[in-house]
C-alpha positions in Angstrom: 87.9 100.7 132.6 88.2 97.9 135.5 90.3 94.7 133.7 90.1 91.8 136.2 93.1 88.9 135.5 89.7 86.2 136.1 89.1 85.8 132.8 92.4 84.6 132.0 91.6 81.7 134.2 89.7 78.6 134.1 88.5 79.6 137.5 84.4 78.0 137.9 82.4 80.8 140.5 79.5 79.2 142.5 76.4 80.4 144.1 74.5 78.6 146.1 70.8 80.1 146.4 69.6 81.8 143.6 68.2 84.4 144.4 68.2 88.2 144.2 72.2 88.4 145.1 72.8 86.0 143.0 71.2 87.0 140.0 73.0 90.6 140.6 76.4 89.2 140.9 75.6 87.0 138.0 74.4 89.5 135.5 77.7 92.2 136.8 80.2 89.6 136.0 78.6 88.6 132.7 78.9 91.9 132.1 81.7 92.9 133.3 83.3 89.7 130.9 85.0 88.8 134.5 84.1 85.0 133.6 82.3 82.8 131.3 78.7 82.1 132.0 79.1 78.6 131.4 82.0 78.7 134.1 78.9 79.6 136.9 76.8 77.9 138.7 73.9 78.0 140.7 71.8 76.1 143.1 68.5 76.4 145.0 65.5 73.5 145.7 63.0 77.1 144.7 62.6 76.3 140.7 59.9 78.2 140.3 61.3 81.3 141.9 61.6 84.7 138.8 65.3 84.8 139.4 66.1 80.6 138.6 64.2 81.6 135.3 66.2 85.0 134.6 69.3 82.7 135.6 68.7 79.9 133.5 67.9 83.0 131.0 72.0 84.0 130.9 73.1 80.7 130.2 74.1 79.6 133.7 74.2 76.3 134.9 71.7 75.6 137.7 70.6 72.4 139.4 68.6 71.9 142.7 71.9 70.2 144.2 74.1 72.4 146.5 77.1 69.4 146.5 77.0 70.0 142.5 77.3 73.7 143.1 80.1 72.7 145.5 81.7 70.1 143.1 81.5 72.8 139.4 83.2 75.8 141.7 85.8 76.9 143.1 85.0 80.7 144.4 81.7 79.5 145.9 79.8 82.3 147.3 76.9 81.6 150.0 74.1 83.7 149.0 71.4 82.5 151.5 69.7 83.9 154.7 71.6 84.0 157.4 69.4 81.5 159.9 70.0 79.0 156.4 73.9 79.0 156.9 74.5 76.3 159.5 72.4 74.0 157.8 73.8 74.5 154.3 77.4 74.5 155.6 76.4 71.0 157.3 74.8 70.0 154.0 77.9 70.9 151.6 80.7 70.6 154.3 81.9 67.0 153.4 82.2 68.0 149.9 84.5 71.3 150.2 88.2 70.9 149.6 91.3 73.1 150.0 90.8 75.0 146.2 87.7 76.4 147.4 87.1 79.9 148.4 83.9 80.3 150.3 82.5 84.1 150.0 79.7 84.4 152.6 77.3 87.0 151.8 75.1 86.6 154.9 74.2 89.3 156.9 75.3 89.1 160.6 77.2 85.6 159.5 80.5 85.7 161.6 83.9 84.4 159.9 84.7 82.6 162.7 81.2 80.7 162.8 81.7 79.6 159.0 85.7 78.2 160.3 84.2 76.4 162.4 81.5 74.7 161.0 83.8 73.6 158.5 86.8 72.6 160.3 84.5 69.5 161.4 85.3 68.5 157.6 88.6 70.3 156.1 91.1 71.6 158.6 92.0 74.6 156.9 89.4 76.6 155.0 89.4 79.7 153.6 86.6 81.8 154.3 86.0 85.0 153.3 82.8 87.7 154.2 81.7 90.0 152.1 78.8 92.8 152.1 77.9 93.5 148.5 74.5 95.6 146.8 71.9 95.1 144.5 73.7 97.8 142.0 76.4 95.3 141.2 73.8 94.3 138.3 74.5 97.7 137.0 78.4 97.5 138.1 77.9 100.4 140.9 78.1 98.2 143.4 79.2 98.8 146.7 81.0 95.7 148.4 82.9 95.5 151.2 84.8 92.6 152.5 87.6 90.8 155.6 89.4 87.7 155.1 89.7 84.8 157.6 92.5 83.1 159.1 93.3 80.6 156.6 92.6 82.5 153.2 95.9 84.3 152.1 96.5 87.7 150.0 96.1 86.4 146.9 92.4 84.9 147.8 91.7 88.5 149.0 93.0 90.1 145.6 90.9 87.8 143.6 87.5 88.8 145.7 88.7 92.4 145.1 89.7 91.2 141.4 85.9 89.8 141.1 83.4 92.3 143.1 85.7 95.8 141.6 84.7 94.7 138.4 81.1 95.0 139.3 81.7 98.1 141.6 83.4 99.6 144.4 85.4 97.5 146.6 87.5 97.9 149.4 88.7 95.5 152.7 87.9 96.4 156.1 88.4 94.6 159.5 85.1 92.4 160.1 83.6 93.8 163.1 83.2 96.7 160.2 80.8 94.8 158.3 77.6 95.0 160.3 78.0 99.0 160.0 78.4 98.5 156.2 75.1 96.4 155.8 72.6 99.2 157.9 75.1 101.9 155.4 75.5 100.6 151.6 73.9 97.2 152.2 70.4 98.2 153.0 71.5 101.7 150.9 69.6 101.2 147.7 66.4 101.0 149.7 66.1 103.9 151.2 67.5 105.6 148.1 64.2 103.9 145.9 62.2 104.9 148.7 63.7 108.2 148.4 63.3 108.5 144.6 59.6 107.0 145.0 59.0 109.7 147.7 60.5 112.9 145.5 58.7 111.2 142.4 55.2 112.1 144.9 55.8 114.7 145.0 56.4 116.1 141.7 53.1 114.1 140.8 51.4 116.4 143.2 52.5 119.2 141.7 51.6 118.2 138.4 54.4 116.4 137.3 53.2 113.4 135.0 54.6 109.9 137.0 57.3 108.5 134.6 59.0 112.1 134.0 58.5 112.9 138.1 60.2 109.4 138.8 63.0 109.8 135.8 64.0 113.3 137.4 63.8 112.0 140.6 66.2 109.5 139.7 69.0 111.6 137.9 68.9 113.9 140.9 70.5 111.3 143.3 72.9 109.8 140.5 73.5 112.9 139.5 74.7 114.4 143.3 76.1 110.7 143.8 78.2 111.6 141.2 79.2 114.7 141.4 80.2 113.8 145.5 82.5 111.1 144.1 84.4 113.6 142.2 84.4 115.8 144.7 86.6 116.5 147.5 83.9 118.5 149.5 81.9 117.7 152.4 78.6 116.7 151.1 77.5 119.9 153.3 79.3 122.2 151.5 77.5 120.6 148.2 74.4 120.9 149.7 75.0 124.7 151.0 76.2 125.4 147.0 72.5 124.9 145.9 70.7 126.9 148.7 70.6 130.5 147.8 69.9 133.1 150.6 65.9 133.0 151.5 65.6 130.9 148.1 63.4 127.5 147.5 65.9 124.9 148.2 66.5 126.3 151.8 63.0 126.2 152.3 62.9 122.5 151.5 65.8 121.9 153.5 64.0 123.5 156.5 60.9 121.3 156.2 63.6 118.4 155.8 64.8 119.6 159.1 61.5 120.0 160.9 60.3 116.2 159.8 63.7 114.7 161.0 65.0 113.8 158.2 69.1 113.5 159.1 67.6 111.4 162.5 65.3 108.9 160.1 68.0 108.4 157.9 70.9 107.6 161.1 68.1 106.1 162.8 67.6 103.5 159.5 71.1 102.6 159.6 71.3 102.0 163.0 68.2 100.0 162.8 69.6 97.4 159.9 72.6 97.1 161.7 71.6 96.0 164.9 69.1 93.8 163.2 72.3 92.1 161.1 73.4 91.4 164.3 70.6 89.4 165.8 70.6 87.3 162.6 74.1 86.0 163.3 72.7 85.0 167.1 69.7 83.3 165.2 72.0 81.3 163.1 74.2 80.2 166.1 71.1 78.9 167.6 71.0 77.0 164.7 66.8 77.5 164.7 64.8 78.0 161.9 61.0 78.0 161.5 58.5 76.1 159.6 58.3 79.2 156.7 61.6 78.6 156.1 62.1 74.4 154.9 62.1 75.3 151.7 65.2 77.2 152.1 67.1 74.8 153.5 67.9 71.2 153.7 65.5 68.8 154.9 66.8 66.0 157.1 68.7 68.8 159.1 65.4 70.7 159.8 64.2 67.8 161.6 66.6 67.1 163.4 66.2 70.2 165.4 64.8 69.3 169.0 60.8 69.6 168.8 60.1 70.0 165.0 58.2 66.8 163.4 57.6 67.0 160.0 53.7 67.2 160.9 54.8 70.5 162.7 56.1 72.1 159.1 53.7 70.3 157.1 56.2 67.7 155.3 54.9 64.4 154.8 57.1 60.6 155.6 58.7 59.5 153.5 59.0 63.2 151.5 61.9 63.9 148.7 65.2 65.6 150.4 64.7 69.1 148.7 68.1 69.1 147.1 67.7 65.4 145.4 70.1 63.4 147.1 68.7 59.9 146.6 72.2 58.7 148.5 72.8 58.8 152.3 75.3 61.2 153.5 78.2 60.2 155.2 81.5 62.3 156.5 84.3 62.4 155.5 87.1 61.2 157.9 
């Protein structure tokens, strides 16, 4: 069983964003016992999200103020959409201190772009980038991370302890993270789609839906465990299932004829390419009207060509982060 030394400290963890990823990580950390639930804070302007209700039930500190989350946290996870990151950094930058470790979970957003933003407020911001996936909720996640210019070895060990408590975790060079996003970051969606399709096949051939889903999921779970516990190539394990002239090799022939392998390869590539496009959008610091509730209102309205009327905001509206005082940058 994994034992994390984090539980012996008074470290606190915060999440900017309270969506699926934040919810999955909080549940995973809680199940692993690596940090007390009352030492976790999350912020979101949208209090009606199902995940917000679930996080509140878990007992974390929830707020609509990103600044409050920063002030209450030592390790700060940026768990928002990539194109929101620049606006969030502009908002929380003045509150970042030496004690903070900033961990970005945003697809495609580079460490250097985050460091550049934060260096307007802090000379040596400690930034790390990670890519994980939703199975952290059951402590079977797949996480990689890269270390920024000012983060040290101990910061890496701390993040690895946290993430290894909810699954597999390893350090990689940052230029590999986009590919990881396409493979294991998006991977659970591929797996769920595969199980859904397998279950449809089972139903077509007469199985009850519930049983078909369970058998399909168990087949993938068992196969994954066999592979991880074996030194054999997945191709060899596949061959071990195929009897000469048997049912499985006939099924595999149909899959090959349909381009099964190519579809998966293309899916990983498409996710990776889109991740790089998201980085470009983040660098442009532009945001769509549909994302208005996801970021800081006044920052959005400062963008060229964006008006309050265009995004459906009435003049004199309240900041979605409940900031009643004008923000001032630290000098």
